N, C-alpha and C positions, 0 to 999 in steps of 0.2 A: 082830303082834307089836310093830311099832313104833309103832303107834296106843295101844297099853295102857302101853307104857313113857311116850309123851308126857303121858298122862292120869295116871299115877302121879307124875309128876315135878310135873304141875299140882296136885295135890291138896295135894303137899307145900308147894308155891308158896302155895297158900291159907292152910295151917296158919300159915305164918311172916308172912304179910301183913297189913298195918295196916288197920284199919277206916277208910276213907275219907267214905264215906256213910253214914247209919244213919236209919231209920224206928224209932219205938220207942213202941209203944202208940198206932197212929194210927189217929183216928178220922176218915172223912171222909164228907160228903152232898153230893147235888145239890140244889138249889133248898131248903137248909136242911133238908128233911124225909125225903129218900130216900135213906136210909143204905146207903153201899157197902163202906166199910171199917169194921171193927169189931175195931178192938184189932190191928191188923197191926203187926208188927216184921219189918224186914228190915235185913240189915247187908252193906254192900259192901265188898270189900277191893280193895286198889291193885293196880292191874295184873292183875286177875283177871277173868273172865267169870263174873257172878253171873246164872244162869237163873232164871225165873219161870213155873211153870205152873200150870195148873187147868183145870176144865171153864169152858164159856161161863157170863158171868155172876159169875165167881169174884172178880172185882175186880183183875184184872191189869193191864188198861190205866190204871184208876183209880189203881194204885198209882203208876205211873210219871207219871201228870199231877199226882198230888200231890205226887210229888219234885220235880216241876219248877214247882210254882206255880200250875199252872192251877187247882187247887182249894187250898184252904187246911183243913188239919187243924181240927177242932172241939174234937179231945182228942189229946194226944200231942205227939211233937217229931219233928223232921226236922233232923239235924245233918249239917254238913258240916265236915270236920276238926276236929270238935269245937265249931264254933260254929253255934248256932241259925239255920236260914234258913227256918223254918215259914212265915213272912209274907210272904218274897220274892216278887216276880212273875217270869213267865218271862224277861223281858230281864235281869232282875239274875243269873238263872241263867246265862246265857251269859257275862255279865262274869265270873262265877265259875269258868269252865273247864267248864261242862256244857253239852253239845251233847243234842239232842231229834229223832229220827226218826220223826213219828208213823205208825201203820198207815195211815191214808187219806193219799191223794194230796196234797202241798202244793206243788206248782209252780205258777208262771205260766206256762199253756199257751200264751199268745199271745207270749209272750218265748223267746228262742233258749235254747239249753242253756247258753252262756257268760253270758248275763245273768242266768238263774237262780244261776250260780254266783257272781256277782259279786255278790250280793244277800247271800249268806254272808259276804262282806268288808266289810260296812257299819262295822264296827268299825274298820277301817284304811282307809277307802275314799279319803283323801287321799295313800296310800303306795301308788302305781302300780307301785314296783318290786315290793314286797310281795304284791300282788294277783297280778301275772304269775308270780310264784314259786309262789304257792299254785297258781295255776291249772294250772299246768305238773305240780305235784305229783300232781292229780286226774286230768289228762289221761295222766300214766305208769302210775296206779293203775288207770283203766279206758280204756282206748285207743280204744273204739269212741266215748266221749265228744268225743275229738280230732276224729274224723271227722266228728261231726255237731253240732261246736259252734255253727254257724250255723242248724242246723235248730230249728224252732219246739219247743218242748218237749211239747207236746202230740201231737206227730205220732212221738213214741217210742214204742217197746213199754213193756209194763208194767216189765218188768225193766231195761231202759236207763233209764226215769225213776226206779226205784229206786236206780241208779248216780247219778244227778244228786244225788238228796236224800243219799246217802251223802257224795258228793263234796262237797255244799254244808256238811254238818256238818264235815268234816274240815279246810276252809280256816280254822276259826278255831282250830286247833290245841288240841282239848278235851283236859282232863285225864280226863272221863269222857262217855262217850256211851250216851244211853239209845235203845235200838231196840224198838220196838212192832211185833212181827209182820212183820219184815223181808222175808219171803219169801211172805207171803200173797197168795195168785192170781197167781204167778207160776211161770214153767215150771221143770221141774226142774233143767234144764242150767243156767240162770242162778241157781236157787237154791243149787246147789252151789257155783257160782262165790260167791255171797255169803256163804256159811258158810264158804268159805275164808278168804276178806276179813276176817270177823269173828274168826276165830282167830287172826290176825296182829296185831292192835290190842294186846293186852297187850304184846307183843314192843316196840312203839313207844312204850309208856309210857302206852298209853290205857286207862282201864277200863272195863269193859263191862257195862251192866244191860240183859239180854235178856228180853221177853216173847215166848213163842212158842206156837204151838198144836202146831208139829211137835216132841212129845214125844222120839223117838228122836234127832234132829238137837239139840235143846236140850241134852239130857243128854249127848250125846256132845262137844259143843263148850263145855260149861260147868264150871266148875271146882266150882261150888257152886250146889244147886237147891232153890229154895222151891215146895211146894205151895201154892197157896191154895184156899179153898172159902168163900164166902160172906164174902169179907172178911177172912177170919181166916188164921192160919196152920194148916194141917192136917199138913204133915209137911216135912222139909229133910234135907238131907245132899250128901255128895259123890257123884260118878257111882260110884264104887267102893261106898258105901253101897248105892245104888238096885240095883248088880248082886247083892248078897248079902242083902238085905234083903225078905223076902217080904212083909211088912206094906204097904210103900211100894209094891211090885209090884200088891199087890191093891187098895191105894187108887186107884192110877191107872187100874186095869182097871175100876173101878166106874164112870167116866165117859168111857173111851174103849176103844174095842175094840182094844187093845194091849198087848202083854208086852215088857216090858224085857228084851233078852237079857242 
C-alpha cells in the first residue's frame, strides 16, 4: 500500500514538473548511413525518473548517447532548459550538469577505487577540500567503497564496480544523470540496492533518465515511461497508465515474456 501511495504522489509530481531536457523528432545514425533513431521524441522532467524500455535493438542506448553528444542528430533537436545543445560534445554535457553512466564498464582497472573517483573531480581538481568532501559523500552512500578505497578497481565485483561508476558521476553534483542498464549482469541483491539508490536521486534534486531491460523494476521506479521500437516512439505513460492500459501490456508482451502487474 505504501508503494502505491508513493507512486501516486510521483505521478502527480510528473504532471506538475517542468521539462528540462527534450529530444524532438530526432534522427541519428552510425557511420552516416546506419539509421538507429527515426523521429524519436522524449521529454525529461525535473526531479523525476524518466524510464526508457523496449526490445533489443530498439535504440534505447543510442537515445542516451545522442542526448549526451556521443552522436549528433542528423535531424531534429535536443534542448536543455530550452537551449539547443544538439551539437555539443560529451565534455560540454558535464559542464552543463549532465552525468552519464554507460552500460559497459568504464573504470580504469589498474587504478585504485579512490583514484577512479578522483577522476570525476577533474573539473575542480585544484580544490582539495572539495575533492575530500565529495569523496566522503560517496563513501557515506556506498560504505563498501570506503573499505576498498585502496584496492584496484579491476579487483572489485561487478556490483562494486557499478557503485564506483555511480559515485564518480555523483561527485560533479549533476542536475541530470543518465543511466544505461545500471543493473545489467549484477546480482539481484546489489541490483535492489542500486534501484533503491536511484529512487532517492529526485529527492536530492537530481533528474534521472533510466534505460533498463528490467521492465518490472523500470516501471516501478519511473514516474514516466517511454516504449521504443526501431528508434521510434511506440508508447508512453505513467506507471498507473501501464497498470490499466491493456494495449501497453500487450505491446510489452510482444517482445518480452512478461506481464505488468
